[in-house]
C-alpha positions as CSV (number, residue, x, y, z in Angstrom):
1,M,0.0,0.0,0.0
2,P,1.5,3.3,-0.9
3,G,2.3,5.9,1.8
4,P,0.8,9.4,2.2
5,F,3.7,11.0,0.3
6,S,4.0,8.4,-2.4
7,D,2.8,10.8,-5.1
8,F,5.8,13.1,-4.4
9,D,8.3,10.3,-4.4
10,S,10.7,10.0,-7.3
11,A,13.9,8.3,-8.0
12,D,15.7,11.6,-8.0
13,E,14.5,12.7,-4.6
14,G,16.3,11.7,-1.5
15,L,16.1,12.2,2.2
16,V,18.6,15.1,2.3
17,A,18.2,18.1,0.0
18,K,20.8,18.3,-2.6
19,E,21.8,21.1,-5.0
20,R,21.1,20.1,-8.7
21,A,23.4,21.0,-11.4
22,G,22.3,24.2,-13.1
23,D,19.7,25.0,-10.4
24,N,19.8,28.8,-9.6
25,S,16.8,28.8,-7.1
26,A,18.5,28.7,-3.8
27,A,16.3,28.2,-0.7
28,L,15.3,31.5,1.0
29,S,15.0,32.0,4.8
30,I,11.7,33.1,6.3
31,T,13.2,36.4,7.2
32,E,14.4,36.9,3.6
33,I,11.0,36.1,2.1
34,S,9.3,38.3,4.7
35,Q,11.7,41.2,3.9
36,A,11.1,40.6,0.2
37,L,7.4,40.7,0.6
38,K,7.6,43.8,2.8
39,R,9.6,45.6,0.1
40,T,7.3,44.5,-2.7
41,V,4.1,45.6,-0.8
42,E,5.6,48.9,0.3
43,D,6.8,49.6,-3.3
44,R,3.5,48.8,-4.8
45,F,1.3,50.5,-2.0
46,G,3.6,53.2,-0.8
47,F,0.8,55.8,-0.6
48,V,-2.9,54.8,-0.2
49,R,-6.1,56.4,1.0
50,L,-8.5,54.0,2.6
51,R,-12.0,54.5,3.8
52,G,-13.3,52.3,6.6
53,E,-14.8,52.1,10.1
54,L,-12.6,52.1,13.1
55,S,-12.7,49.0,15.3
56,G,-10.6,47.9,18.3
57,V,-9.3,51.3,19.0
58,K,-6.4,51.1,21.5
59,R,-3.7,53.6,22.6
60,A,-0.5,52.1,23.9
61,A,1.4,53.4,26.9
62,S,4.1,54.5,24.4
63,G,1.6,56.9,22.8
64,H,1.2,54.8,19.6
65,F,-2.3,54.1,18.3
66,Y,-3.6,50.7,17.1
67,C,-6.9,49.8,15.5
68,S,-8.5,48.0,12.6
69,L,-10.2,49.4,9.5
70,K,-13.1,47.4,8.3
71,D,-15.9,47.5,5.8
72,E,-18.6,44.9,4.9
73,G,-16.2,42.4,3.5
74,A,-12.7,42.8,4.9
75,V,-10.6,43.9,7.9
76,L,-7.2,45.6,7.8
77,D,-5.0,46.2,10.8
78,A,-3.7,49.8,11.2
79,V,-1.1,51.6,13.3
80,M,-0.3,55.3,13.8
81,W,2.9,56.3,15.5
82,K,3.0,58.8,18.4
83,G,4.1,61.8,16.4
84,S,1.2,61.4,14.0
85,V,-1.3,60.8,16.8
86,Q,-0.5,64.2,18.3
87,R,-1.5,65.9,15.1
88,L,-5.0,64.3,15.1
89,A,-7.9,66.8,15.1
90,F,-10.3,64.5,16.8
91,R,-10.3,61.6,19.3
92,P,-10.7,58.2,17.5
93,E,-13.4,55.9,18.8
94,D,-14.9,52.7,17.7
95,G,-17.5,52.9,15.0
96,I,-16.3,56.2,13.4
97,E,-15.9,56.1,9.6
98,V,-12.6,57.6,8.6
99,I,-10.4,58.1,5.6
100,A,-6.8,57.1,6.5
101,T,-3.7,58.1,4.5
102,G,-0.5,56.1,4.7
103,K,1.3,53.1,3.3
104,I,0.7,49.3,3.3
105,T,3.4,47.3,5.0
106,T,3.8,43.9,6.5
107,Y,4.5,42.8,10.1
108,P,6.7,39.7,9.7
109,G,6.4,38.8,13.4
110,R,2.8,37.7,12.7
111,S,2.8,37.3,9.0
112,K,0.2,40.1,8.7
113,Y,-0.1,43.1,6.5
114,Q,-1.2,46.4,7.8
115,I,-1.4,50.1,7.1
116,V,0.8,52.6,8.8
117,M,-1.3,55.8,8.9
118,E,0.2,59.2,8.5
119,S,-3.1,61.1,8.9
120,M,-6.7,60.3,9.6
121,E,-9.8,62.3,8.9
122,I,-13.5,61.7,9.5
123,A,-15.2,60.5,6.3
124,G,-17.7,63.3,5.7
125,E,-20.1,65.3,7.9
126,G,-22.3,62.3,8.5
127,A,-19.5,60.5,10.2
128,L,-18.5,63.7,12.1
129,L,-22.1,64.1,13.4
130,A,-22.1,60.4,14.4
131,L,-18.9,61.0,16.4
132,L,-20.4,64.2,17.9
133,E,-23.5,62.3,19.1
134,K,-21.4,59.5,20.6
135,T,-19.2,62.0,22.5
136,K,-22.3,64.0,23.6
137,A,-24.0,60.9,24.9
138,R,-20.9,59.8,26.8
139,L,-20.3,63.2,28.5
140,Q,-24.0,63.6,29.2
141,A,-24.0,60.3,31.0
142,E,-21.2,61.7,33.2
143,G,-23.5,64.6,34.2
144,L,-21.5,67.4,32.6
145,F,-24.6,68.9,31.0
146,A,-26.9,68.6,34.0
147,A,-29.0,71.6,34.7
148,E,-28.2,71.6,38.4
149,R,-24.5,72.4,37.5
150,K,-25.5,75.7,35.9
151,R,-24.7,78.8,37.8
152,A,-26.3,82.2,37.7
153,L,-24.3,85.0,36.0
154,P,-23.1,88.0,38.0
155,F,-25.4,91.0,37.6
156,I,-22.6,93.5,37.0
157,P,-19.2,91.7,36.6
158,R,-16.2,93.8,37.5
159,R,-14.0,91.9,35.1
160,I,-14.9,89.9,32.0
161,G,-12.5,87.3,30.5
162,V,-12.9,86.6,26.8
163,V,-11.4,83.5,25.1
164,T,-11.2,84.1,21.4
165,S,-9.0,85.0,18.5
166,P,-7.4,88.5,19.0
167,T,-7.5,89.3,15.3
168,G,-11.1,88.3,14.3
169,A,-14.3,90.4,14.2
170,V,-15.6,88.6,17.3
171,I,-13.5,90.5,19.9
172,R,-14.3,93.8,18.2
173,D,-18.1,93.1,18.3
174,I,-17.9,92.1,22.0
175,L,-15.9,95.1,23.0
176,H,-18.1,97.5,21.0
177,R,-21.3,96.0,22.5
178,L,-19.9,96.1,26.1
179,A,-18.9,99.8,25.5
180,D,-22.4,100.6,24.4
181,R,-24.2,98.8,27.2
182,F,-22.0,99.0,30.3
183,P,-18.2,99.7,29.9
184,S,-16.3,97.0,31.7
185,H,-12.7,95.8,32.3
186,V,-12.1,93.1,29.7
187,L,-9.2,90.5,29.8
188,V,-8.6,88.8,26.4
189,W,-6.9,85.4,26.3
190,P,-5.8,85.0,22.7
191,V,-6.2,81.5,21.2
192,L,-6.6,79.6,18.0
193,V,-10.3,79.0,17.3
194,Q,-9.9,76.2,14.6
195,G,-7.4,73.8,13.4
196,N,-4.8,71.7,15.1
197,G,-4.1,72.8,18.7
198,A,-7.1,75.0,18.9
199,A,-8.9,72.8,21.4
200,A,-5.9,72.6,23.7
201,Q,-5.4,76.4,23.6
202,V,-9.1,77.0,24.4
203,A,-9.1,74.6,27.3
204,A,-5.8,76.1,28.7
205,A,-7.3,79.6,28.5
206,V,-10.5,78.6,30.4
207,R,-8.4,76.8,33.1
208,G,-6.0,79.7,33.1
209,F,-8.7,82.2,34.0
210,G,-9.9,79.9,36.8
211,A,-6.4,79.6,38.2
212,M,-5.8,83.4,38.5
213,P,-5.7,84.9,42.0
214,E,-9.0,85.7,43.6
215,G,-8.6,89.5,43.3
216,E,-7.4,89.4,39.7
217,R,-9.4,86.8,37.9
218,P,-12.6,87.8,36.0
219,D,-16.1,87.4,37.4
220,L,-17.3,86.0,34.0
221,V,-15.7,84.2,31.1
222,I,-17.0,84.3,27.5
223,V,-15.8,81.6,25.1
224,A,-16.5,83.1,21.6
225,R,-16.1,82.3,18.0
226,G,-17.8,83.3,14.7
227,G,-19.9,81.1,12.6
228,G,-18.6,78.3,10.3
229,S,-19.0,74.7,9.3
230,I,-19.1,71.8,11.7
231,E,-15.5,71.1,10.9
232,D,-14.5,74.8,11.6
233,L,-16.3,74.6,15.0
234,W,-15.0,71.1,15.9
235,A,-12.4,72.4,18.4
236,F,-15.3,73.4,20.7
237,N,-16.7,69.8,20.5
238,E,-13.5,68.3,21.8
239,E,-13.7,66.6,25.2
240,V,-10.8,68.6,26.6
241,V,-12.7,71.9,26.0
242,V,-16.0,70.6,27.3
243,R,-14.4,69.4,30.6
244,A,-12.5,72.6,31.1
245,V,-15.7,74.6,30.7
246,A,-17.6,72.3,33.0
247,D,-14.9,72.4,35.7
248,S,-14.4,76.2,35.5
249,P,-14.9,77.9,38.9
250,I,-16.0,81.0,37.0
251,P,-19.4,81.2,35.2
252,V,-19.0,80.7,31.5
253,I,-21.0,82.0,28.5
254,S,-20.5,79.9,25.3
255,A,-20.9,82.0,22.2
256,V,-19.7,79.7,19.5
257,G,-21.0,80.2,15.9
258,H,-24.3,81.6,14.9
259,E,-27.8,80.9,16.2
260,T,-28.1,77.6,14.3
261,D,-24.7,76.3,15.3
262,T,-24.5,74.1,18.4
263,T,-21.4,72.7,20.0
264,L,-20.8,70.5,23.1
265,C,-19.2,73.6,24.7
266,D,-22.7,75.2,24.7
267,F,-24.1,72.3,26.7
268,A,-21.4,72.5,29.3
269,A,-21.4,76.3,29.7
270,D,-23.6,78.0,32.3
271,R,-25.3,80.0,29.6
272,R,-25.4,79.7,25.8
273,A,-25.5,82.8,23.6
274,P,-26.7,82.6,19.9
275,T,-23.9,85.0,18.9
276,P,-20.9,86.7,20.4
277,T,-22.8,90.0,20.4
278,A,-25.6,88.3,22.3
279,A,-23.0,87.1,24.8
280,A,-21.9,90.6,25.5
281,E,-25.6,91.6,26.0
282,M,-26.0,88.7,28.5
283,A,-22.9,89.6,30.4
284,V,-23.8,93.2,31.4
285,P,-27.0,95.2,31.7
286,V,-27.7,98.5,30.0
287,R,-26.3,101.3,32.2
288,S,-28.8,103.9,31.0
289,E,-31.7,101.5,31.8
290,L,-30.2,100.9,35.2
291,A,-30.0,104.7,35.8
292,T,-33.6,105.0,34.7
293,S,-34.6,102.2,37.0
294,L,-32.7,103.7,39.9
295,A,-34.4,107.1,39.2
296,E,-37.8,105.4,39.2
297,L,-37.1,103.5,42.4
298,G,-35.9,106.8,44.0
299,L,-39.1,108.5,42.9
300,R,-41.2,105.6,44.3
301,Q,-39.1,105.8,47.5
302,R,-39.9,109.5,47.9
303,K,-43.5,108.9,47.1
304,C,-43.6,106.1,49.7
305,A,-41.9,108.4,52.3
306,L,-44.3,111.3,51.5
307,R,-47.5,109.2,51.3
308,P,-47.9,108.8,55.0
309,V,-47.4,112.6,55.4
310,A,-50.0,113.3,52.7
311,L,-52.5,110.8,54.3
312,G,-51.9,112.4,57.7
313,R,-52.5,115.8,56.3
314,E,-55.8,114.7,54.8
315,R,-56.9,113.1,58.0
316,L,-55.9,116.2,59.9
317,E,-57.8,118.4,57.6
318,A,-60.9,116.1,57.8
319,R,-60.8,116.2,61.6
320,A,-60.1,120.0,61.6
321,R,-63.3,120.5,59.6
322,H,-65.3,119.0,62.5
323,L,-63.7,121.3,65.1
324,P,-65.5,124.6,66.0
325,R,-63.9,127.9,65.1
326,P,-61.9,129.7,67.8
327,D,-64.4,132.6,67.9
328,Q,-67.2,130.1,68.4
329,L,-65.4,128.6,71.4
330,L,-64.9,132.1,72.9
331,Q,-68.5,133.4,72.3
332,P,-70.0,131.8,75.5
333,Q,-67.1,133.1,77.6
334,A,-67.3,136.5,76.1
335,Q,-71.1,136.6,76.7
336,K,-70.5,135.5,80.3
337,L,-67.8,138.2,80.7
338,D,-70.2,140.8,79.5
339,D,-72.9,139.5,81.9
340,L,-70.5,139.6,84.9
341,G,-69.3,143.1,84.0
342,E,-72.8,144.3,83.9
343,R,-73.6,142.7,87.2
344,L,-70.5,144.2,88.8
345,R,-71.4,147.6,87.5
346,R,-74.9,147.3,89.0
347,A,-73.6,145.9,92.3
348,L,-71.2,148.9,92.7
349,V,-73.9,151.3,92.0
350,D,-76.2,149.6,94.4
351,R,-73.6,149.4,97.1
352,A,-72.6,153.1,96.7
353,A,-76.3,153.9,97.0
354,A,-76.6,151.8,100.2
355,G,-73.5,153.4,101.7
356,R,-74.8,156.9,100.8
357,E,-78.1,156.0,102.6
358,K,-76.3,154.6,105.6
359,L,-74.0,157.7,105.8
360,G,-77.0,159.9,105.5
361,A,-78.7,158.1,108.4
362,L,-75.5,158.4,110.5
363,R,-75.4,161.7,112.6
364,L,-72.1,163.0,114.0
365,S,-72.2,165.3,117.1
366,P,-69.4,166.9,119.3
367,A,-70.6,164.8,122.2
368,M,-70.0,161.5,120.3
369,L,-66.5,162.6,119.2
370,Q,-65.5,163.6,122.8
371,R,-66.8,160.3,124.1
372,G,-64.7,158.4,121.6
373,W,-61.6,160.5,122.5
374,R,-62.0,159.8,126.2
375,D,-62.3,156.1,125.6
376,A,-59.1,156.0,123.6
377,R,-57.2,158.0,126.3
378,G,-58.4,155.6,128.9
379,R,-57.1,152.6,127.0
380,L,-53.7,154.4,126.5
381,E,-53.4,155.1,130.3
382,T,-53.9,151.4,131.1
383,V,-50.7,150.6,129.1
384,R,-47.7,151.0,131.4
385,L,-44.1,150.9,129.9
386,V,-41.6,149.3,132.4
387,P,-37.8,150.2,131.8
388,A,-36.8,146.6,132.2
389,L,-38.8,145.7,129.1
390,V,-36.4,148.0,127.1
391,L,-33.1,147.4,128.9
392,R,-33.2,143.5,128.9
393,P,-33.2,143.1,125.1
394,L,-30.4,145.7,124.9
395,A,-28.2,143.8,127.4
396,E,-28.7,140.6,125.6
397,R,-27.5,142.1,122.3
398,Q,-24.5,143.7,124.0
399,Q,-23.4,140.3,125.3
400,R,-23.7,138.7,121.9
401,L,-21.6,141.6,120.4
402,A,-18.9,141.1,123.0
403,A,-18.7,137.4,122.2
404,L,-18.3,138.1,118.5
405,A,-15.5,140.6,119.3
406,R,-13.5,138.0,121.3
407,L,-14.0,135.5,118.5
408,A,-12.8,138.0,115.9
409,E,-9.7,138.6,118.0
410,Q,-8.9,134.9,118.2
411,L,-9.5,134.4,114.5
412,H,-7.4,137.4,113.3
413,P,-4.9,136.2,110.6
414,E,-1.9,137.8,112.4
415,R,-2.8,136.4,115.8
416,P,-0.6,133.3,115.2
417,L,2.4,135.5,114.6
418,Q,2.6,136.1,118.4
419,R,3.2,132.4,118.8
420,G,6.2,132.2,116.4
421,Y,4.4,131.6,113.1
422,A,5.1,133.6,109.9
423,M,3.0,134.7,106.9
424,V,4.2,134.6,103.3
425,L,3.0,137.5,101.2
426,D,3.2,138.3,97.4
427,S,4.0,141.7,95.8
428,A,0.4,142.7,96.2
429,G,0.4,141.9,99.9
430,K,-1.9,138.8,99.5
431,A,-1.2,135.7,101.4
432,V,0.6,132.9,99.5
433,T,-0.8,129.5,100.6
434,S,1.0,127.0,98.3
435,K,4.4,126.1,97.0
436,A,3.4,126.3,93.3
437,S,2.0,129.9,93.9
438,A,5.2,130.9,95.6
439,Q,7.4,129.6,92.8
440,R,5.6,131.7,90.3
441,Q,6.3,135.0,92.3
442,A,9.3,137.1,91.4
443,A,9.6,138.3,95.1
444,L,8.0,137.5,98.4
445,A,7.8,138.9,101.9
446,I,7.7,137.0,105.1
447,R,5.8,138.7,107.9
448,F,6.9,138.0,111.5
449,A,5.4,139.4,114.7
450,D,8.0,142.2,114.8
451,G,8.2,143.1,111.0
452,D,8.5,141.9,107.4
453,L,11.5,140.2,105.6
454,D,12.0,140.4,101.8
455,V,13.0,137.2,100.1
456,V,13.5,136.0,96.5
457,P,12.4,132.4,95.5
458,A,15.3,130.2,94.1
459,G,15.6,130.6,90.4
460,A,13.6,133.9,90.2
461,K,14.9,137.2,89.1
462,R,15.5,139.9,91.7
463,S,12.7,142.4,91.8
464,P,11.7,145.2,94.1
465,A,10.5,144.0,97.5
466,P,6.8,143.7,98.0
467,K,4.9,146.3,99.8
468,P,2.5,144.6,102.0
469,T,-0.3,146.4,103.5
470,A,0.1,147.5,107.1
471,P,-1.1,145.1,109.7
472,T,-4.4,145.9,111.3
473,N,-4.3,145.1,115.0
474,S,-7.2,147.2,115.8
475,Q,-9.9,145.4,117.7
476,P,-13.5,145.6,116.7
477,K,-15.3,148.1,118.8
478,L,-18.6,147.7,120.5
479,L,-21.2,150.0,119.1
C-alpha cells in the first residue's frame, strides 16, 4: 500500500536536500522572504487612502495608536505612531468612519499586513455628526450637561474674560457691545479657534482664567467664535474643552457660531448665547436703563416716604373741619364776661347807693367825738411801759456783740504771729498758701510778729521788695 507522500516520491529525490546541477533557485529563509514581501508591498502600495470604520481602538502606553479598519467584506490592521497621533484633530473611537492616509506594509512577526497611517480624517459630515453624538452621549452620562450644574451669571461683573482669537471680528463686536451697554474691564486670552491645537489652547485659556488669584481673575468668562461649518467649530466639541468649561470655577457663557450652530461647549457652559454679540448683552445690563430704573425707584421711595405725610395731612384736615372755630369757642365766655361786667357795675352802683343811705342816716355830734376821745385815752393810760422791758433786750444784744469781738480777735490772721508763726505775702500783699504759687512769684515777703523780711524764690529774678499792707491790729469796737 502506498504511503501518504507516495505521489511526491521519485527516483531523484532523497532524504537530504541536494543542489542540482544548473539550479539557480536557492532556498530562502523566512526572514528573507518576509523582507522581500515587505519591500514588494511597500513599493506597490507606498501611498494609499483607505475608507473604513474604526474598530478595536487602542492607545498604547508609548503613545502609539492601534486599531482596525473594516468594511462589509474585509478587515485591515492599522497603526499610527505617536508623532502622527499628536496631530490628530479628533479623538478616535470605535464605529467612526474615517479616511486614512498612509502606506501598506507587513508585520513579519505575525505574517500580517497592515497600514501605517500618517493622517486620519473623518469620512464626511455624517461620520462627524455620528462622532459628535457619541461624544455627547458619553459626556451627558457623566453629568457634565446637568441643569443643576448651571450657575447664575453675576449681575454687574467687574472683570470679563474673553477666550477668542485676538484678530477676528468677534472680539471687536464684543468690546463694542460692552462699551455701548456697560463699559467694563475686559481681559482677552488669545487662542486659535480652529485647526490643530485650537482645542488645547481654548481649554488652557479657560483653566488659566480659573487659576488666577481671587482678586485678579474675572467674574465671568466668554468663550466666543464666529460662525462656520461643523469642521470649523470642531475644536469646541473636543472633550478637553468641554471638561475645562464644566470644571471652571467662573461662570461661562458659550458664544460659538451663529444661532443655528450648536457645540458641546454650549451644553457644558452655564449659559449659551446665539452670537458673540448676544453674549456681551447677556454679560452686562444697560447702564442707561439701570440709571432710569434707579431714578424710578428713587421716585417711588420718595412717594412712599411722603405718602404717610399726605395721608396724615388729609386726616388732619378732615378732623379739623369738624372742630369749631376759635371765635365760636370764645363766644359763650365773652357773653359770660359781659354779663358779669354788667352785674359788677350794677352791684357797685347799688352798694354806693346803700352806703350813701347809711351815711345819710348816721349823725355825727361833738358829744359823740368827745366820748370816743375819752375812751381812747383811757385805753392808753392802762398801758404801762416798764424800763426793764427795754433794757433787757439791749443787754442781751450787748453780750452777743462782745462774744463776737472775742471770736474775731482769736481768728485774726496775724494772731498766730505772736506764737512764732510767719505769713508769706506776694508783691500785692496777699497771702501765698501753696508752693506752686510761691514759685511763680518774682519776690516774696515773710511777715513775723516784729516786722517783714523780703526774700526771692530760688531761680527767680530779683525784683523790688513787695509792699505789704500795714497790719491791722485794731480790735472791733462795740457799738
